[in-house]
C-alpha positions in Angstrom: 6.1 3.3 -4.6 2.7 3.8 -6.3 2.5 7.4 -5.0 5.4 8.4 -7.3 3.6 6.6 -10.3 0.5 8.6 -9.7 -2.9 8.1 -8.1 -6.4 8.8 -9.6 -7.4 10.5 -6.3 -5.0 12.4 -4.1 -5.9 10.3 -1.0 -4.3 7.4 0.7 -5.9 5.8 3.7 -4.0 3.6 6.1 -5.9 1.6 8.7 -4.0 0.2 11.7 -5.3 -2.5 14.1 -3.9 -0.7 17.1 -3.4 2.8 18.5 -2.5 5.5 15.9 0.5 6.5 18.1 1.9 3.0 17.4 1.3 3.3 13.7 3.1 6.7 13.5 6.1 5.2 15.3 6.5 2.2 12.9 9.5 2.1 10.6 8.7 3.7 7.3 5.6 5.6 8.4 7.4 9.0 8.4 8.9 8.3 5.0 5.4 7.4 3.6 4.0 10.7 5.1 6.9 12.7 3.6 6.5 11.1 0.2 2.7 11.7 0.3 3.2 15.3 1.3 5.7 15.9 -1.5 3.2 14.6 -4.0 0.3 16.5 -2.5 -1.4 13.3 -1.4 -3.5 13.4 1.7 -2.5 10.6 4.1 -5.5 9.6 6.2 -4.5 7.3 9.2 -7.3 5.6 11.1 -7.9 2.9 13.6 -9.0 -0.3 11.8 -12.6 -1.5 12.5 -13.1 -4.1 15.2 -14.1 -6.7 12.5 -11.0 -5.9 10.5 -8.8 -6.2 13.5 -10.3 -9.6 14.4 -9.8 -11.0 10.9 -6.3 -9.6 10.5 -4.9 -9.5 14.1 -3.5 -6.8 16.2 -0.8 -4.7 14.5 -2.1 -5.3 10.9 -2.0 -2.5 8.4 -4.3 -1.9 5.4 -3.7 0.7 2.7 -6.3 2.0 0.2 -5.7 4.1 -2.9 -7.1 4.5 -6.4 -4.9 3.9 -9.5 -5.3 3.0 -13.1 -6.5 -0.6 -13.7 -3.7 -3.1 -13.9 -3.8 -6.9 -14.4 -2.8 -8.7 -11.2 -0.3 -11.5 -12.0 1.2 -12.1 -8.6 4.8 -13.2 -8.1 4.6 -16.3 -10.4 3.0 -14.3 -13.2 5.6 -11.6 -13.1 8.4 -14.2 -13.2 6.9 -15.8 -16.3 6.4 -12.4 -17.9 10.1 -11.6 -17.2 11.2 -14.9 -18.8 9.1 -14.3 -21.9 10.6 -10.8 -22.3 14.1 -12.2 -21.9 13.4 -15.0 -24.4 14.0 -17.7 -21.8 10.4 -19.0 -21.9 10.4 -22.8 -21.2 
């Protein structure tokens, strides 16, 4: 979990396309809150904007936090990097 690796700013926003009561009842939410509290990160739950809800659908979740820059490789890129490190590069 990125919280344990460190954030540049002690804030984590979580937007939910639905009522916040539903968000807080979802599996994993309480664990996220407990982890954030333990690392002195402020968790900011909010209702997703209407536009966000339309484009993502009801029940969607969006997280935002700031970390150090990291190159995005996606799943395929990580698999290739792992093969190269193991010396099994094709």
